[in-house]
C-alpha positions in Angstrom: 19.5 -25.6 54.3 18.7 -26.0 58.2 15.6 -28.6 58.1 15.0 -29.2 61.7 11.1 -30.0 61.1 9.2 -33.2 62.5 8.0 -35.8 60.0 4.6 -34.4 60.7 5.6 -30.8 59.9 7.1 -32.0 56.6 4.2 -34.0 55.7 2.0 -30.4 56.6 4.5 -28.5 54.2 4.1 -31.2 51.4 0.1 -31.3 51.8 0.1 -27.7 51.7 2.0 -27.7 48.5 -0.1 -30.0 46.6 -3.2 -28.2 47.6 -1.7 -24.9 46.3 -0.5 -26.4 43.0 -3.9 -28.2 42.2 -6.0 -25.0 43.0 -3.5 -22.5 41.4 -3.5 -24.5 38.3 -7.0 -25.0 37.8 -8.5 -21.6 39.0 -6.7 -19.5 41.7 -6.2 -18.8 45.4 -4.2 -21.8 45.9 -1.4 -19.4 47.7 -3.8 -19.7 50.6 -2.4 -22.9 51.6 0.9 -21.8 51.1 0.5 -19.0 53.4 -1.1 -20.8 55.8 1.2 -23.5 56.3 3.6 -20.7 57.0 2.0 -18.7 59.2 1.0 -21.6 61.2 4.9 -22.2 61.3 5.0 -18.8 62.6 7.2 -17.5 60.1 6.4 -13.9 59.8 4.1 -12.6 56.9 6.6 -10.8 55.4 9.1 -13.7 54.8 6.1 -16.0 53.9 4.8 -13.4 51.0 8.5 -13.6 49.7 9.3 -17.6 50.3 6.1 -18.2 48.3 7.3 -17.4 45.2 9.8 -20.3 45.1 6.7 -22.9 44.9 4.9 -20.5 42.3 7.7 -20.5 40.0 8.0 -24.3 39.9 4.2 -25.0 40.0 3.9 -22.8 37.1 6.5 -24.7 35.2 4.7 -28.1 35.9 1.4 -26.7 35.4 2.1 -25.1 31.9 4.0 -28.9 30.7 0.8 -30.6 32.1 -1.6 -28.5 29.8 1.1 -28.6 26.7 1.0 -32.5 27.5 -2.9 -32.9 27.7 -4.2 -30.4 25.7 -3.6 -28.6 22.5 -3.2 -24.8 22.4 -2.0 -22.3 19.6 -1.1 -18.9 21.4 0.6 -16.4 19.2 3.9 -14.7 20.5 2.9 -11.1 19.8 -0.3 -11.9 21.7 1.4 -13.2 24.7 4.0 -10.5 24.7 1.2 -7.6 25.2 -0.1 -9.5 28.4 3.6 -9.9 29.4 5.0 -6.6 29.4 2.7 -4.3 31.1 2.5 -7.7 34.0 6.0 -7.2 34.2 6.4 -3.7 34.5 3.9 -3.8 37.5 5.2 -6.9 39.0 8.7 -5.6 39.2 7.3 -2.3 41.1 5.1 -4.5 43.4 7.9 -6.7 44.6 9.7 -3.6 45.7 7.2 -2.0 47.2 6.5 -5.9 49.0 10.1 -5.9 51.0 9.6 -2.7 51.7 5.9 -2.8 53.6 5.4 -3.4 57.2 3.9 -6.8 58.6 1.2 -4.8 59.8 0.7 -3.6 56.2 1.1 -7.0 54.6 -1.0 -8.4 57.9 -4.2 -5.7 56.6 -3.9 -6.4 53.1 -3.7 -10.2 53.3 -6.7 -10.3 56.0 -9.2 -7.9 53.8 -7.8 -10.1 50.5 -8.9 -13.3 52.3 -12.0 -11.9 53.5 -12.7 -11.0 50.2 -12.1 -14.6 48.7 -13.9 -16.2 51.3 -16.8 -14.0 50.5 -16.6 -15.0 47.0 -16.6 -18.6 47.3 -19.8 -18.6 49.7 -21.6 -16.1 47.6 -20.1 -16.8 43.8 -19.3 -12.9 43.6 -17.0 -13.4 40.6 -19.2 -16.2 38.5 -20.6 -13.7 36.4 -16.8 -12.7 35.5 -16.4 -16.1 34.3 -19.7 -16.3 32.0 -19.7 -14.7 28.4 -22.6 -12.4 28.2 -22.1 -11.3 24.2 -20.8 -8.0 25.2 -17.3 -8.3 26.2 -15.8 -6.0 23.8 -13.3 -3.5 25.7 -11.0 -0.6 24.3 -7.5 -2.2 23.6 -5.6 0.5 25.4 -7.5 -0.5 28.8 -6.3 -4.1 29.0 -2.5 -3.0 29.7 -3.4 -1.0 32.4 -5.8 -3.6 34.0 -2.7 -5.9 33.4 -0.3 -3.4 34.9 -2.4 -2.9 37.9 -3.2 -7.2 38.3 1.0 -7.1 37.8 1.7 -4.8 40.5 -0.6 -6.8 42.9 1.1 -10.0 41.9 4.7 -8.5 42.5 3.1 -7.4 46.0 1.3 -10.4 47.4 0.0 -13.4 45.6 -2.9 -14.1 47.3 -5.9 -14.5 44.9 -3.6 -13.3 41.3 -4.7 -16.6 39.9 -8.3 -15.8 40.0 -7.9 -12.1 39.0 -6.2 -12.9 35.6 -8.4 -16.0 35.1 -11.5 -13.4 35.1 -9.8 -11.2 33.0 -8.5 -13.7 30.4 -11.7 -15.2 30.2 -14.2 -12.5 30.3 -12.5 -10.4 28.0 -9.8 -12.1 25.5 -10.6 -16.1 25.3 -13.2 -18.5 24.5 -12.0 -21.4 26.1 -11.4 -21.6 30.0 -8.6 -24.1 29.4 -6.8 -21.5 27.5 -7.4 -19.1 29.7 -5.8 -21.3 32.4 -2.6 -21.7 30.4 -2.3 -18.1 29.2 -2.7 -17.0 33.3 0.0 -19.8 34.2 2.5 -18.5 31.2 1.6 -14.7 32.9 2.5 -15.7 35.8 5.4 -17.8 35.5 6.8 -14.7 33.5 6.8 -12.1 36.0 7.8 -14.8 39.0 11.0 -15.4 37.6 12.5 -11.9 38.1 10.7 -11.2 41.2 12.2 -14.6 42.9 15.7 -13.7 41.7 15.1 -10.2 43.2 13.9 -11.8 46.3 16.9 -14.2 46.6 19.1 -11.5 45.9 18.3 -9.5 49.3 18.1 -12.6 51.3 14.1 -12.8 51.8 13.7 -16.5 51.0 13.6 -19.3 53.7 14.7 -22.1 51.9 13.5 -25.0 53.8 9.9 -24.6 53.8 10.2 -23.2 50.2 11.4 -26.4 48.9 9.1 -28.3 50.7 6.2 -26.5 49.4 7.5 -26.4 45.9 7.9 -30.1 45.8 4.3 -30.3 46.8 3.0 -27.8 44.7 5.0 -29.7 41.2 3.1 -32.8 41.9 0.0 -30.8 42.4 0.4 -28.6 39.4 1.4 -31.6 37.4 -2.0 -33.7 38.4 -4.5 -30.7 37.9 -3.5 -30.4 34.1 -4.9 -33.8 33.7 -7.2 -33.3 35.8 -8.8 -30.2 34.4 -9.0 -32.3 31.2 -10.6 -35.2 32.6 -13.7 -33.6 34.8 -15.5 -30.4 33.4 -16.4 -30.0 37.5 -13.1 -30.1 38.7 -13.0 -26.7 40.6 -16.0 -28.2 42.7 -13.8 -30.7 44.2 -11.5 -28.2 45.9 -13.8 -25.4 46.5 -15.0 -26.4 50.1 -11.6 -27.2 51.3 -9.9 -23.6 49.9 -12.9 -21.9 51.7 -11.9 -23.6 54.9 -8.3 -22.8 54.6 -9.0 -19.5 53.6 -11.1 -18.9 57.0 -8.5 -20.6 58.8 -5.8 -18.5 57.8 -8.0 -15.3 58.3 -8.6 -16.2 61.8 -4.7 -16.8 62.2 -3.7 -13.1 60.7 -6.6 -11.5 62.4 -6.6 -13.1 65.9 -3.1 -14.8 66.4 
């Protein structure tokens, strides 16, 4: 691994990893921090997209461990399996498309997604999906199709996948936001393993930023598990920082 960064550059990558680990474990969209950090190092978005997956893998392991340590959950394997199969199939197709996409296409997709995330954070557009309305019944055959699409998106580009999964799971399949968070982490971990192996096999991982970001993400994810149980409003503390990072990264993608 060729690590020729200055100390402040190493600190920036570690800090971005910690922020991503906290945000992704508590809700979603923390990939904005890791993406943003790599783009500021002038890493092409195509490589930033694939390199990011190493940190997502370690972050989810530590996030799951932290949730299980500080909370008690009972998730049946058959129930988990119905989430994993369509997600895995979709993610495999998305990963193949990711490495065959041009930088321009990924710039456009990332720009649109970050713009939507910024609008969501400003106007709380997704809030209604995280509130129980009393009429949340969904045809069972629709759920695998939704997870197939979400999995494809996660395999293609990771930005915002946690928020999509969290909204879907909490709205239609769980009673607890913490349980939905744990399920989200399990699903993302399951499809991240094969997609990351694929990206490694075809040489699409930059190991220096990947490992620095991973170190920060593991710390952030483990701390977030405790934070989620210690504070009922934990997400409010990071919303402002996430919005700022989203807007700055969006400017970088669009204009530089």
